[in-house]
Steps between C-alpha positions, in 0.01 A plus 500: 500500500790738581637451139156598362469800726860619463614359167810730496550481878399764753645844484814539714466828691847451663710535182651836428431600139799563280506732200509192276205341675307823488567519125379134458181591689435801272541285196264246638241773577552637160451169314208373724204674312582315172580170686175484700298606190665226287431243776126569531387639160406154352328368812133417483249650756496162686884501507514865625255396779728210609675548838878468472496285821232350720324783689713758304400778268390438144727607221261782429523620870883474478510738206265747675697461824820585320341815345381601853838430665716664237282820497550520872871436463533770241315749723715400792808568305374851403410570866848404618664706232287809580452481883734429796432137602128507443275239672313305226162340527491126490203317344349153533598319190284205567191711546582710188524170296137431596359832361300493176781660297707183548255316279540737204687421183873472603580707187388811700767429765759396244466847340527665841810298588661606172421870558612503867815306425594754223468792743656308784807398288538864387531600860737221598725549202543867600565464867818594667692280736369721795143450363538124539573557866172678566254326711139464598333365814277188452286440805486125444846411352730661744552857574713614198535376147784625269407540125793278382353221712148576379622475136645166584182387666302599189746320267435186711115576490504498130684169490295358778162559319613434162620158632151436647345538158773327291539205731118452505502498122783249498324275762177511314662447157332809349 
């Protein structure tokens, strides 16, 4: 079950992020919109509504979750770059995934992901070294999060959810 839940392993908060790792995370974030679109574009409605693991989200919910999550991440970056250690607002991902918009055509969120990622990448590619040290406070995940670590987290997040989808497709032989 752990392999189905964390197909690329859990994120390691303890690792310090090097410049190379940060660059790899940015590349992953940049390539993710086309990778997730390619993974889901030929799936049928029934396949989109298949959970990636028992009691897990459906493929459709995963796509909508990523849009929700990455919009929040983008805004958190902007807050950290324009305010002094802002406190961000967490949200209940599981409850968001139950809302009616998580049943819509995933193409809507694929377009959102593409647009948000273009803007997010534009910001990340133009950040100074001191910008990467900027922080925000997350009330649930420890008091302070540095942007270089957050970029690494979202690089992992892309791989994590893409693997949920692609490994389901492989297991099911779609």
